[in-house]
C-alpha positions as CSV (number, residue, x, y, z in Angstrom):
1,M,92.9,114.3,116.8
2,F,94.2,114.2,113.0
3,I,93.3,111.2,111.0
4,E,95.3,111.0,107.7
5,T,94.1,108.8,104.6
6,E,95.9,107.0,101.7
7,G,95.1,105.2,98.7
8,T,95.6,101.5,98.4
9,P,95.9,99.2,95.2
10,N,92.2,98.6,95.4
11,P,90.3,102.0,94.4
12,A,87.7,101.0,96.1
13,T,89.3,101.1,99.3
14,L,90.9,104.0,101.5
15,K,93.1,103.6,104.5
16,F,92.6,106.0,107.4
17,L,95.2,106.1,110.0
18,P,94.6,107.9,113.3
19,G,97.6,107.8,114.5
20,R,96.9,105.1,117.4
21,D,96.4,101.6,117.6
22,I,93.3,100.0,117.1
23,L,93.7,96.6,117.1
24,G,97.4,95.9,117.7
25,D,98.5,92.3,116.9
26,K,95.1,91.6,116.1
27,T,93.4,92.1,112.5
28,A,89.7,91.3,111.7
29,D,87.6,91.8,108.7
30,F,83.9,92.2,108.2
31,A,82.4,91.9,104.7
32,D,79.1,92.8,105.5
33,A,76.9,94.1,108.1
34,D,76.1,90.9,109.8
35,A,80.0,89.8,110.6
36,A,80.5,93.4,112.0
37,L,78.2,92.5,115.4
38,I,81.1,91.6,117.3
39,S,82.9,95.3,116.5
40,P,81.1,98.9,117.7
41,L,83.5,100.3,115.4
42,A,82.6,98.4,112.6
43,E,79.3,97.7,113.3
44,A,78.8,102.0,113.1
45,L,80.7,102.7,110.1
46,F,78.4,99.8,108.1
47,G,75.7,102.3,109.3
48,L,77.1,104.6,106.7
49,P,75.8,104.3,103.2
50,G,78.2,102.9,100.9
51,V,80.4,100.9,103.1
52,A,80.8,97.5,101.4
53,R,83.6,96.5,103.5
54,V,85.9,97.4,107.4
55,F,89.3,96.0,107.9
56,L,90.4,96.8,111.7
57,G,94.1,96.3,111.5
58,A,96.9,97.4,113.9
59,D,97.0,100.8,113.8
60,F,94.8,101.9,110.8
61,V,91.2,101.2,109.6
62,T,90.4,100.2,105.6
63,V,86.8,101.1,104.5
64,T,85.7,99.8,101.2
65,K,82.6,101.3,99.3
66,T,80.0,100.2,97.3
67,P,80.4,100.6,93.1
68,D,78.0,103.4,93.1
69,T,79.5,105.6,96.2
70,D,81.7,108.3,95.5
71,W,84.7,108.8,98.1
72,Q,83.9,112.6,98.1
73,A,80.8,112.1,100.0
74,L,81.7,109.1,102.0
75,K,85.0,110.0,103.5
76,P,84.1,112.7,105.5
77,Q,81.6,110.7,107.1
78,V,84.0,107.6,108.0
79,L,86.6,110.4,109.1
80,G,83.7,111.8,111.4
81,L,82.7,108.6,112.7
82,L,86.1,107.2,113.3
83,M,87.1,110.4,115.1
84,D,84.0,110.5,117.3
85,H,84.4,106.7,117.9
86,L,88.2,106.7,119.1
87,V,88.1,110.5,120.8
88,S,85.0,108.8,122.9
89,N,87.3,105.8,123.6
90,R,84.3,103.8,122.8
91,P,85.6,99.8,122.3
92,I,86.6,98.5,118.9
93,L,85.7,95.0,119.8
94,R,83.1,93.6,122.3
95,E,84.6,91.8,125.3
96,N,85.6,88.3,125.0
97,V,85.6,88.4,121.2
98,T,87.8,85.6,119.6
99,L,89.7,85.9,116.3
100,D,90.1,83.2,113.9
101,A,91.1,79.7,114.3
102,E,93.8,78.0,112.8
103,D,94.0,74.3,111.2
104,V,97.3,72.7,111.9
105,D,98.9,69.3,112.4
106,P,100.7,69.4,115.7
107,A,103.5,67.3,114.2
108,D,103.9,70.7,111.4
109,A,104.5,72.5,114.3
110,E,107.9,73.6,113.2
111,I,107.1,74.4,109.7
112,V,104.1,76.5,110.7
113,A,106.6,78.5,112.7
114,Q,108.8,79.2,109.6
115,I,105.3,80.0,107.8
116,K,104.5,82.2,110.5
117,E,107.8,84.0,110.6
118,L,108.2,84.5,106.5
119,L,104.4,86.2,106.9
120,D,105.2,88.1,109.4
121,T,108.6,89.3,108.6
122,R,108.7,89.6,104.7
123,I,104.8,89.8,103.6
124,R,102.7,91.0,105.9
125,P,104.4,94.3,106.5
126,A,103.8,95.3,102.8
127,V,100.5,94.1,102.7
128,A,99.6,96.2,105.7
129,G,101.4,99.4,104.1
130,D,98.3,99.1,101.4
131,G,95.8,99.0,103.7
132,G,95.1,94.8,104.3
133,D,96.8,92.0,105.7
134,I,96.9,88.4,105.4
135,I,96.5,86.1,108.1
136,F,97.7,82.5,108.3
137,R,94.7,79.9,108.6
138,G,96.1,76.4,108.5
139,F,98.7,74.2,106.7
140,R,97.6,70.6,105.8
141,D,99.6,68.2,103.2
142,G,101.4,71.1,102.0
143,V,99.2,73.3,101.5
144,V,99.0,76.6,103.1
145,S,95.8,78.7,103.9
146,L,95.8,82.1,103.9
147,K,92.7,84.9,104.1
148,M,93.5,88.1,102.6
149,Q,91.6,90.4,104.3
150,G,91.3,94.4,103.9
151,S,92.1,96.2,100.4
152,C,93.7,92.7,99.9
153,A,90.4,91.0,100.0
154,G,89.0,92.8,97.1
155,C,91.6,93.7,94.8
156,P,91.9,92.7,91.4
157,S,95.8,91.8,91.8
158,S,95.1,89.9,94.8
159,T,95.3,86.2,93.1
160,A,98.7,87.3,91.6
161,T,100.0,88.3,94.6
162,L,98.6,85.1,96.5
163,K,99.7,82.7,93.9
164,H,102.6,84.1,92.5
165,G,104.1,86.1,95.0
166,I,103.5,84.5,98.2
167,E,103.5,81.2,97.3
168,N,106.7,81.3,94.9
169,M,107.9,82.5,98.6
170,L,106.9,80.2,100.7
171,K,107.7,77.0,98.4
172,H,111.5,78.7,97.9
173,Y,112.5,79.2,101.6
174,I,110.2,75.9,103.0
175,P,110.3,72.9,100.6
176,E,107.7,71.4,102.3
177,V,105.1,74.0,101.4
178,V,103.5,72.6,97.9
179,S,101.0,75.6,97.2
180,V,98.8,78.6,99.1
181,T,95.2,78.6,98.7
182,Q,92.8,81.4,99.5
183,A,90.7,80.9,102.5
184,A,87.2,81.5,103.1
């Protein structure tokens, strides 16, 4: 197995591409080791000294390092762990795990479908290219709630991306959208 790596706009984050599915149509973001208990892979990655955050995407894994850790030391450890985990076909997520619920008024189903369509076709592919994802969390009273994950979660330009790029696009195409906020 050959695992490629790519840099991301966040210098503390590297994107690892193993050439196979990780979570398919889902994503999972782990901000700390406690959150990673639902994923044997993320849990193992947090066992490496210097790992600060783990994001599992469709066909990639992004790892964010602590400020005092050097990629020269951490990168080979991450590559070895990923290769071992994936070659041995260990599970990525534990069984019966559900990811992220949405806060949506059923009366807004048509608007929510339009928001998700724009996110899926125009925004998420670009963000995935940078090692992250943006997850729809809800829509209430004109406010779209999105969660930035992976390299986007700690990226210095994430607020500008969210407020200027995504908010402007959603407001342009969907007049019911008043603003976009970052979900916890």
